[in-house]
C-alpha positions in Angstrom: -64.9 -25.5 -45.1 -65.7 -24.9 -41.5 -62.9 -24.8 -39.0 -63.2 -27.2 -36.0 -63.7 -25.4 -32.5 -60.3 -27.0 -31.3 -58.5 -25.2 -34.2 -60.1 -21.9 -33.4 -59.2 -22.2 -29.8 -55.6 -23.1 -30.7 -55.4 -20.1 -32.9 -56.6 -17.7 -30.1 -54.1 -19.2 -27.8 -51.3 -18.5 -30.4 -52.4 -14.9 -30.9 -52.5 -14.4 -27.1 -49.2 -16.0 -26.8 -47.7 -13.6 -29.3 -49.0 -10.6 -27.4 -47.6 -12.1 -24.1 -44.2 -12.8 -25.7 -43.9 -9.2 -26.9 -44.8 -7.9 -23.5 -42.1 -10.1 -21.9 -39.5 -8.7 -24.3 -40.5 -5.2 -23.4 -41.7 -4.6 -26.9 -45.0 -2.8 -26.3 -45.4 -1.6 -29.8 -45.1 -5.3 -30.9 -47.6 -6.3 -28.4 -50.1 -3.7 -29.7 -49.5 -4.9 -33.2 -50.1 -8.5 -32.3 -53.2 -7.4 -30.3 -54.6 -5.5 -33.3 -54.1 -8.4 -35.6 -56.0 -10.8 -33.4 -59.5 -11.0 -34.8 -61.2 -12.9 -31.9 -59.8 -11.5 -28.6 -60.4 -13.4 -25.4 -60.2 -11.9 -21.8 -56.7 -13.4 -21.6 -55.6 -11.4 -24.8 -56.8 -8.1 -23.3 -55.1 -9.0 -19.9 -51.7 -9.6 -21.7 -51.7 -6.1 -23.3 -53.0 -4.6 -20.0 -50.1 -6.2 -18.2 -47.7 -4.4 -20.8 -49.3 -1.1 -20.1 -49.0 -1.7 -16.3 -45.2 -2.3 -16.7 -44.6 0.8 -18.9 -43.8 4.1 -17.2 -45.7 7.2 -17.9 -49.1 8.8 -17.4 -49.9 8.2 -21.1 -49.6 4.4 -20.8 -51.8 4.6 -17.7 -54.5 6.3 -19.8 -54.1 3.6 -22.4 -54.5 1.0 -19.7 -57.8 2.6 -18.5 -59.1 2.8 -22.1 -58.2 -0.8 -22.8 -59.9 -2.1 -19.6 -63.1 -0.3 -20.5 -63.2 -2.2 -23.7 -62.8 -5.7 -22.1 -66.2 -7.3 -22.7 -65.9 -9.6 -19.6 -63.1 -8.5 -17.2 -62.0 -11.1 -14.8 -60.1 -10.9 -11.4 -56.8 -10.7 -13.4 -58.1 -7.7 -15.3 -59.1 -5.8 -12.2 -55.9 -6.8 -10.4 -53.7 -5.6 -13.2 -55.6 -2.2 -13.4 -55.3 -2.0 -9.7 -51.5 -2.2 -9.9 -51.5 0.3 -12.6 -53.1 2.9 -10.3 -50.5 2.3 -7.7 -47.6 2.4 -10.1 -48.7 5.8 -11.2 -49.3 7.1 -7.7 -53.0 7.2 -8.0 -53.8 5.8 -4.5 -57.3 7.3 -4.5 -58.1 5.8 -7.9 -56.9 2.4 -6.5 -59.1 2.7 -3.4 -62.2 3.5 -5.6 -61.4 0.6 -8.0 -60.9 -1.9 -5.1 -64.2 -0.8 -3.5 -66.1 -1.3 -6.9 -64.5 -4.6 -7.8 -67.2 -7.3 -8.3 -64.8 -10.1 -7.6 -61.8 -10.1 -5.4 -59.2 -12.9 -4.9 -56.2 -13.0 -2.6 -54.2 -11.3 -5.3 -56.5 -8.3 -5.1 -56.0 -7.9 -1.4 -52.2 -8.3 -1.7 -52.0 -5.7 -4.4 -53.8 -3.2 -2.0 -51.5 -4.1 0.9 -48.5 -3.8 -1.2 -49.6 -0.7 -3.0 -50.6 1.1 0.1 -47.3 0.2 1.9 -45.2 1.5 -1.0 -47.0 4.7 -1.1 -46.6 5.3 2.6 -50.0 4.5 3.8 -48.8 1.9 6.3 -51.7 2.1 8.8 -54.2 1.7 6.1 -52.2 -1.3 4.7 -52.3 -2.8 8.1 -56.0 -2.4 8.3 -56.5 -4.0 4.8 -54.3 -6.9 5.9 -56.3 -7.4 9.1 -59.5 -7.4 7.0 -58.2 -10.0 4.5 -60.5 -13.1 4.3 -57.5 -15.3 3.3 -53.8 -14.6 3.6 -50.8 -16.2 2.0 -47.0 -15.7 2.1 -47.3 -12.9 -0.3 -49.6 -11.0 2.1 -46.9 -11.3 4.9 -44.1 -10.4 2.5 -45.9 -7.2 1.5 -46.4 -5.9 5.0 -42.8 -6.8 6.0 -41.4 -5.2 2.9 -43.6 -2.0 3.4 -42.4 -1.6 7.0 -38.8 -2.2 5.9 -39.0 0.4 3.1 -40.4 3.0 5.6 -37.4 2.4 7.9 -39.4 1.0 10.7 -37.1 -2.1 11.2 -38.3 -2.9 14.6 -41.9 -3.3 13.4 -40.6 -5.1 10.3 -38.8 -7.6 12.4 -41.8 -8.2 14.7 -44.0 -8.9 11.6 -41.4 -11.2 10.2 -41.4 -13.2 13.4 -45.1 -13.6 13.3 -45.1 -14.7 9.6 -46.3 -18.3 9.5 -44.1 -19.4 6.6 -40.4 -18.7 7.1 -39.0 -20.5 4.0 -39.9 -17.8 1.6 -36.8 -16.0 0.2 -38.8 -12.8 -0.5 -39.6 -12.4 3.2 -35.9 -12.7 4.3 -34.7 -10.4 1.4 -37.0 -7.7 2.6 -35.3 -7.7 5.9 -31.8 -7.8 4.3 -32.7 -4.9 2.1 -34.3 -2.9 4.9 -31.3 -3.3 7.2 -28.9 -2.3 4.3 -30.9 0.8 3.6 -30.7 1.7 7.3 -26.9 1.3 7.4 -27.1 -1.7 9.8 -24.8 -4.0 7.8 -24.3 -6.4 10.6 -28.0 -7.2 10.9 -28.3 -7.6 7.2 -25.5 -10.0 7.2 -27.1 -12.1 10.1 -30.4 -12.4 8.1 -28.6 -13.3 4.9 -26.5 -15.9 6.6 -29.6 -17.4 8.3 -31.7 -17.6 5.1 -33.0 -21.0 4.5 -33.1 -20.6 0.8 -31.6 -17.7 -1.3 -32.6 -16.5 -4.8 -31.1 -14.0 -7.2 -32.8 -10.9 -5.4 -31.2 -12.0 -2.1 -27.8 -12.1 -3.5 -28.3 -8.8 -5.3 -29.6 -7.1 -2.1 -26.2 -8.0 -0.4 -24.1 -6.9 -3.3 -25.9 -3.6 -3.8 -26.2 -3.1 0.0 -22.4 -3.4 0.6 -21.7 -0.9 -2.2 -24.4 1.5 -0.8 -22.7 1.2 2.6 -19.2 2.0 1.3 -18.1 -1.6 1.7 -17.2 -2.4 -2.0 -14.6 -5.0 -1.1 -17.3 -7.1 0.7 -19.6 -6.5 -2.4 -16.8 -8.0 -4.7 -16.4 -10.9 -2.2 -20.1 -11.8 -2.2 -20.1 -11.5 -6.0 -17.3 -14.0 -6.2 -19.2 -16.4 -3.7 -22.3 -16.0 -5.9 -20.5 -17.0 -9.1 -18.7 -19.9 -7.3 -22.1 -21.0 -5.9 -23.3 -21.7 -9.5 -27.0 -22.3 -8.2 -27.9 -18.7 -9.0 -26.8 -16.8 -12.3 -26.0 -13.1 -11.8 -28.2 -10.8 -13.9 -27.6 -7.2 -15.3 -28.5 -5.7 -11.9 -25.9 -7.8 -10.1 -23.2 -6.8 -12.7 -24.2 -3.1 -12.5 -23.9 -3.2 -8.7 -20.6 -5.0 -8.5 -19.1 -2.7 -11.3 -20.0 0.3 -9.2 -18.1 -1.3 -6.3 -15.1 -1.7 -8.7 -15.4 2.0 -9.6 -15.5 3.0 -5.9 -12.3 0.8 -5.3 -10.6 1.9 -8.6 -10.3 -1.9 -9.0 -10.1 -1.9 -12.8 -8.5 -5.3 -13.1 -11.4 -6.9 -11.2 -13.8 -5.0 -13.4 -11.9 -6.2 -16.5 -12.3 -9.8 -15.3 -16.1 -9.3 -14.9 -16.1 -7.7 -18.6 -14.4 -10.9 -19.9 -16.8 -13.1 -18.0 -19.8 -11.3 -19.3 -18.6 -11.7 -22.9 -19.2 -15.5 -22.6 -22.8 -15.0 -21.6 -26.0 -13.3 -23.0 -25.3 -10.5 -20.4 -22.9 -9.0 -22.9 -25.9 -7.9 -25.0 -27.5 -6.1 -22.1 -27.5 -2.3 -22.5 -27.4 -2.0 -18.7 -24.3 -4.1 -18.5 -22.6 -2.2 -21.4 -23.4 1.2 -19.8 -22.1 0.0 -16.3 -18.9 -1.1 -18.0 -18.5 2.2 -19.7 -19.0 4.0 -16.4 -16.6 1.7 -14.6 -13.7 2.2 -17.1 -14.3 6.0 -17.0 -14.1 6.1 -13.3 -11.1 3.9 -13.1 -9.2 6.1 -15.5 -9.4 3.9 -18.6 -11.0 6.3 -20.9 -9.8 4.6 -24.1 -11.4 1.3 -23.1 -14.7 3.2 -22.3 -14.7 4.9 -25.7 -14.1 1.6 -27.5 -16.9 -0.2 -25.6 -19.3 2.7 -26.1 -18.6 2.7 -29.8 -19.2 -1.0 -30.1 -22.6 -0.9 -28.2 -25.4 -2.0 -30.5 -28.1 0.0 -28.6 -27.4 3.1 -26.7 -30.1 4.6 -24.6 -29.9 8.0 -22.8 -28.1 6.4 -19.8 -25.3 5.1 -22.0 -24.8 8.6 -23.6 -24.8 10.2 -20.2 -22.1 7.8 -18.9 -19.8 8.6 -21.9 -20.4 12.4 -21.7 -19.8 12.3 -18.0 -16.6 10.3 -18.6 -15.2 12.8 -21.0 -16.2 15.6 -18.6 -14.5 13.9 -15.6 -11.3 13.5 -17.5 -11.2 17.0 -18.6 -12.1 16.6 -22.2 -14.9 19.1 -22.2 -14.8 19.7 -25.9 -15.3 15.9 -26.7 -18.1 15.9 -24.1 -20.0 18.7 -25.8 -19.3 17.3 -29.3 -20.8 13.9 -28.1 -23.7 15.8 -26.6 -24.4 17.2 -30.1 -24.1 13.8 -31.7 -26.5 12.4 -29.2 -29.2 15.0 -30.2 -28.5 14.4 -33.8 -29.2 10.6 -33.4 -32.6 11.6 -31.9 -31.8 10.7 -28.3 -33.6 13.2 -26.0 -31.4 14.5 -23.2 -32.7 14.2 -19.7 -31.7 16.2 -16.5 -28.7 13.9 -15.9 -27.4 14.8 -19.4 -27.3 18.5 -18.5 -25.5 17.8 -15.2 -22.8 15.9 -17.3 -22.6 18.7 -19.9 -22.4 21.5 -17.2 -19.7 19.4 -15.5 -17.8 19.4 -18.9 -18.0 23.2 -19.0 -16.8 23.4 -15.3 -13.7 21.4 -16.0 -12.7 23.2 -19.2 -13.8 26.8 -18.2 -16.6 27.1 -20.8 -18.5 29.5 -18.7 -20.6 31.1 -21.4 -21.6 27.8 -23.1 -22.5 26.5 -19.7 -24.7 29.5 -18.9 -26.4 29.1 -22.3 -27.1 25.4 -21.6 -28.6 26.2 -18.1 -30.8 29.0 -19.6 -32.1 26.9 -22.5 -32.5 23.4 -20.9 -36.1 24.3 -19.6 -37.0 26.4 -22.6 -36.0 23.9 -25.3 -36.3 20.5 -23.5 -38.8 21.3 -20.7 -36.4 20.3 -18.1 -36.8 22.2 -14.9 -33.4 23.0 -13.3 -32.7 21.0 -10.1 -30.5 21.6 -7.2 -27.6 19.7 -9.1 -27.9 22.0 -12.0 -27.7 25.1 -9.7 -24.7 23.6 -7.8 -23.0 23.1 -11.3 -23.7 26.8 -12.2 -22.2 27.9 -8.8 -19.1 25.9 -9.5 -18.8 27.2 -13.1 -19.0 30.8 -11.8 -16.6 30.2 -9.0 -14.0 28.7 -11.3 -14.4 31.7 -13.5 -13.6 33.9 -10.5 -17.2 35.4 -10.5 -17.7 34.9 -6.8 -20.3 37.7 -6.3 -22.5 36.2 -9.1 -22.0 32.7 -7.5 -23.2 34.1 -4.2 -26.1 35.8 -5.8 -27.1 32.5 -7.5 -27.0 30.7 -4.2 -29.2 33.2 -2.5 -31.7 33.2 -5.3 -32.1 29.4 -5.6 -35.8 28.3 -5.3 -34.8 25.6 -2.8 -32.3 25.1 0.0 -28.8 25.0 -1.7 -26.9 21.8 -1.6 -23.9 21.6 0.6 -21.7 21.2 -2.4 -22.6 24.8 -3.5 -21.2 26.1 -0.3 -18.2 23.8 -0.5 -17.5 24.9 -4.1 -17.7 28.6 -3.0 -15.3 27.9 0.0 -12.8 26.2 -2.3 -12.9 29.3 -4.7 -12.4 31.6 -1.8 -9.1 29.8 -1.1 -8.0 30.4 -4.7 -9.1 34.0 -4.8 -8.3 34.7 -1.2 -11.7 36.1 -0.4 -12.2 36.0 3.4 -15.6 37.5 3.5 -17.3 34.9 1.3 -15.2 32.2 2.9 -16.6 32.9 6.3 -20.2 33.0 4.8 -19.7 29.6 3.0 -18.1 28.0 6.0 -20.9 29.3 8.3 -23.5 27.9 6.0 -21.9 24.6 5.8 -21.4 24.2 9.5 -25.0 25.3 10.1 -26.2 22.5 7.8 -23.7 19.9 9.2 -21.8 20.7 12.4 -19.7 17.6 11.8 -18.5 18.6 8.4 -14.7 18.5 8.8 -14.0 19.9 5.4 -15.7 23.3 6.2 -13.5 23.9 9.3 -10.4 22.7 7.6 -11.0 24.9 4.4 -11.6 27.9 6.6 -8.5 27.2 8.7 -6.5 26.9 5.5 -7.7 30.2 4.1 -6.7 31.9 7.5 -3.3 30.2 7.3 -2.6 31.5 3.8 -3.5 35.0 5.1 -1.0 34.4 8.0 -4.0 34.7 10.5 -2.7 32.0 12.8 -4.8 33.2 15.7 -8.0 32.5 13.6 -6.6 29.1 12.6 -6.2 28.2 16.3 -9.7 29.4 17.0 -11.2 27.2 14.1 -9.2 24.2 15.5 -10.6 24.8 18.9 -14.0 25.0 17.4 -13.5 21.7 15.8 -12.4 20.2 19.0 -15.3 21.6 21.0 -17.6 20.1 18.4 -15.8 16.8 18.4 -15.2 17.0 14.7 -12.8 14.5 13.2 -10.8 15.5 10.1 -10.8 13.0 7.3 -7.2 12.0 6.7 -6.0 12.4 3.2 -4.5 9.4 1.5 -3.5 8.3 -2.0 -3.2 4.8 -3.5 -1.9 3.0 -6.5 -2.3 -0.6 -7.7 0.7 -2.5 -8.7 0.5 -6.0 -10.0 -3.0 -6.4 -8.4 -1.9 -5.1 -5.0 -3.2 -1.8 -3.6 -0.6 0.4 -1.9 -1.9 3.3 0.3 0.1 6.3 1.3 -0.6 9.1 3.8 1.3 12.4 4.0 4.6 11.8 5.6 3.9 8.1 5.6 6.0 6.0 7.9 4.6 2.5 7.3 5.4 1.4 3.7 8.3 -1.1 3.6 9.9 0.7 0.6 10.0 4.2 2.1 13.8 4.5 1.8 13.7 3.9 -2.0 10.6 6.1 -2.3 12.2 9.1 -0.5 15.5 8.6 -2.5 13.5 8.7 -5.8 11.7 11.9 -4.6 15.0 13.6 -3.6 16.4 13.0 -7.1 13.2 14.1 -8.7 13.2 17.3 -6.5 16.8 18.3 -7.8 15.6 17.7 -11.4 12.4 19.8 -10.9 14.2 22.7 -9.3 16.6 22.7 -12.3 13.4 23.1 -14.5 12.2 26.1 -12.4 10.1 24.3 -9.7 9.5 26.4 -6.6 7.5 24.7 -3.8 4.1 26.4 -3.3 4.3 26.9 0.5 0.7 27.9 0.7 -0.1 24.1 0.6 1.8 23.4 3.8 -0.5 24.9 6.4 1.6 24.8 9.6 3.3 27.7 11.3 6.9 26.3 10.9 10.1 27.3 9.1 9.9 27.4 5.3 12.7 24.7 4.9 10.5 22.3 6.9 7.4 23.4 4.9 9.2 22.5 1.7 10.2 19.1 3.1 6.7 18.4 4.2 5.4 19.2 0.7 7.7 16.6 -0.8 6.1 14.0 1.5 2.5 14.6 0.4 0.7 11.3 -0.3 0.4 12.1 -4.0 4.0 12.4 -4.5 4.8 9.2 -2.4 2.3 7.2 -4.6 3.9 8.6 -7.9 7.4 7.9 -6.6 6.4 4.3 -5.7 4.8 3.8 -9.1 7.9 5.0 -10.9 10.2 2.5 -9.1 7.8 -0.4 -9.3 6.8 -0.3 -13.0 8.6 -0.6 -16.4 9.8 2.7 -17.9 7.1 4.4 -20.1 4.2 2.6 -18.3 1.3 4.9 -17.5 0.7 5.4 -13.7 -2.8 5.6 -12.2 -2.9 7.3 -8.8 -6.1 8.0 -6.8 -6.7 10.3 -3.9 -9.6 10.6 -1.5 -9.4 14.4 -1.4 -8.7 17.2 -3.8 -5.2 17.3 -5.2 -3.1 19.9 -3.8 -1.7 22.7 -6.1 1.9 21.9 -5.3 1.5 18.2 -6.1 -0.3 19.2 -9.3 2.6 21.3 -10.3 5.1 18.6 -9.4 3.2 15.9 -11.3 3.4 18.0 -14.5 7.1 18.2 -14.2 7.6 14.6 -13.3 5.5 13.5 -16.3 8.1 15.4 -18.5 11.2 14.1 -16.6 10.1 10.5 -16.7 8.4 10.7 -20.2 5.3 9.0 -18.7 1.6 9.6 -18.5 0.5 10.0 -14.9 -3.3 9.8 -14.5 -4.5 11.1 -11.1 -8.0 11.0 -9.9 -9.1 13.2 -7.0 -12.6 13.9 -5.6 -13.4 16.3 -8.5 -12.0 15.0 -11.7 -9.2 13.1 -13.5 -5.9 14.8 -14.3 -3.9 13.5 -17.2 -0.3 14.7 -17.0 1.8 14.3 -20.1 4.9 16.0 -21.2 4.8 18.7 -18.5 1.2 19.7 -18.9 -2.2 18.6 -17.5 -5.5 17.9 -19.3 -7.3 20.3 -16.9 -5.2 23.2 -18.3 -4.5 24.1 -14.6 -8.3 24.9 -14.4 -9.8 22.6 -11.6 
């Protein structure tokens, strides 16, 4: 029995739809399977699979796209445009130029793809020339030019093109300006464009949320997220949630992050691997390692990013053994580590003093996994050597790096010089830091501190004059704790908190108990040329101790305290926190700029190695 033409046509449409559906799901293998099972293929069928190759990363898929295109019996404009975007996505600008010049048919999408591709690849002048030569332009043409200029950082030119755009109701056009100004750090201008937008879409809201986080204004990011949810016309996606959870991490706002977690559980977002990974990362960075572990264990799909987040979380909390064990489990499950994995593993070695294992990882990562060490890996190795007291080897590694060392390498060396009292290397590291960034207050302060420990007060005064001459402003240290949803901040010798009398009284009583247990104030951490009795008093008013005392008088007995500090915790506060955790029978979790410290029963998870 012969099939009617209408039935054949419907069958072809169904097969093409199966390919398209698989591509939309990101299931490229499924798309290839559906394509192979389609007996009669139309140009549309080829185009669907070609679009899948265009979206997939990697040179291999680009080669597949070229091979597939060559097999299309009658390629149309969509076929050519898709392959054109493939060239640009793989950085093959010359190939895109050749293909465009050879195209037998061009539509407005062809020209727009050229303008957009050239702009994103830095060829702005050529993009302008293509734009000027377009026979017909539409809103996408103008969007591509404005976005390209904004991405290049030329916001004056972007704004000029924006003003000349004939259609101003396009959200994409406005969002390009918002993103450009956020990338430039001009938050005020970004806000003005966002507020003036005639219509907003999901990408517009995401640009504001991520832009605020990027510009260290996480509180504003959380505020915009709330407004977005309340707005109800736009539903946040995984990208939105990922950005706002990063904001929660930066603020240590774990309760807000927990609310987002609960909100996601009511939506399909809860099944997103991106959201799951962002939640794991947020809980780790906010000090809730148990919640992070539970969430990680419950994840249905775990890609390399999820494994990296959990390994990094263990490392930052000082559980290097667990981090390395998880690294082994990751490899056993067939997940191939990437360069970020090795940063996390090396960080775990740093915080647990596993120098030999760290050096082994560094030496084999390229040999076994083909991962060429980056500046981050070298910086980790410098840190690892410094913490092991191998300062000469650390300096040798800095000098032998195949690229300019990152400031963190010099900063690590400078910190180690304070611990090991090495003035020669301290002056070398500080000099390099100041050479790279004359406004780096930390370099001056660290060097002055090392001179102070050596009682070289003349050199301390010289460094302070140097800071003054260069108009360098020291970043003030402060600690904070969240009690019942309210954030309380403290600075050393704080005079503003309304409960200071009760805090000081608690500290005085704790000091007596600590001294009875053998506590001796470490006066090296009070870097002022004053009497020793005054130095000891100043130590007891450090911001970490004030925050701990406030937490103790403001929470039920036995409740864990979570303290955060914007600088590295001082050695004396570290010693005091160990004793206080024993006196009060509480866990005290303190996060500084380098790691988490879990104080329990008189000891710390770092093993006094940080």
